[in-house]
matplotlib code that plots the C-alpha trace (Angstrom):
import matplotlib.pyplot as plt

x = [-0.3, 1.5, 2.3, 0.0, -3.1, -1.4, -1.8, -5.0, -6.2, -5.7, -6.6, -3.2, -4.0, -7.0, -7.0, -5.1, -4.6, -3.4, -1.0, 0.4, 0.9, 2.9, 5.0, 5.9, 6.7, 9.0, 6.9, 6.7, 9.5, 10.0, 12.7, 14.4, 14.5, 12.7, 10.2, 7.2, 3.5, 4.0, 6.3, 5.1, 4.7, 5.8, 5.2, 7.9, 8.7, 8.9, 6.8, 7.8, 5.1, 6.1, 3.3, 4.3, 6.1, 4.9, 6.9, 4.6, 6.6, 5.1, 5.6, 4.0, 2.4, 0.1, -0.8, -4.6, -6.0, -9.0, -10.6, -11.0, -13.2, -11.9, -11.9, -9.4, -6.5, -4.3, -4.3, -1.9, 0.6, 2.6, 3.1, 6.8, 7.3, 4.8, 7.3, 6.8, 9.6]
y = [-0.1, 3.4, 5.5, 8.1, 6.0, 4.1, 7.4, 8.3, 4.4, 3.9, 7.5, 9.1, 11.9, 12.7, 12.7, 11.2, 14.3, 15.7, 13.2, 13.7, 17.4, 16.7, 13.9, 16.0, 19.0, 16.6, 16.4, 12.6, 10.2, 6.9, 4.7, 7.7, 9.5, 11.6, 9.8, 10.0, 9.2, 6.3, 4.4, 1.3, 0.8, -2.5, -4.4, -3.1, 0.5, 3.8, 6.8, 10.0, 13.0, 16.4, 19.0, 22.4, 21.9, 18.5, 14.6, 11.4, 8.5, 4.8, 1.6, -0.4, -3.5, -4.1, -3.0, -3.0, -4.4, -2.3, 0.5, -0.3, 1.0, 3.9, 1.8, -0.6, 1.8, 1.3, -2.5, -1.5, 0.8, 1.1, 4.5, 5.2, 9.3, 11.3, 14.7, 18.6, 20.2]
z = [0.1, -0.8, 2.2, 1.3, 1.2, 4.9, 6.4, 5.7, 5.9, 9.8, 10.7, 10.8, 8.4, 7.6, 4.0, 1.3, -0.9, 3.0, 3.5, 0.1, 0.4, 3.6, 2.1, -0.6, 1.5, 3.8, 6.9, 7.2, 6.8, 6.1, 8.1, 8.8, 5.2, 2.9, 0.8, -2.5, -2.1, -4.4, -2.2, -0.3, 3.2, 5.1, 8.3, 10.2, 8.5, 10.5, 9.8, 11.5, 11.2, 11.7, 11.9, 13.6, 16.7, 17.2, 16.4, 15.8, 15.5, 14.9, 14.0, 10.9, 12.6, 9.3, 6.3, 5.9, 2.5, 2.1, 4.5, 7.8, 10.9, 12.8, 15.8, 14.4, 13.3, 16.1, 15.4, 12.3, 13.7, 17.4, 18.8, 19.5, 20.3, 20.5, 20.8, 21.3, 19.2]

ax = plt.figure().add_subplot(projection="3d")
ax.plot(x, y, z, "-o")
ax.set_aspect("equal")
plt.show()
């Protein structure tokens, strides 16, 4: 699954278009480096999201095959860090 699609599917970012914009602006990193919206996400990958003065780092536990209910979103990632920077 593409990283922009993953972020919106597991409700880390509200919409895929917003995820795409943030990735292109360098506000989202995959495994410590810049990425592109079309890059595939796999279990074990680390995603960092920077928003204003906030940093969220999560580990991908599983990649959903389709849309999921919001209540199940946290089954697909594990928060590592949630900091103000």
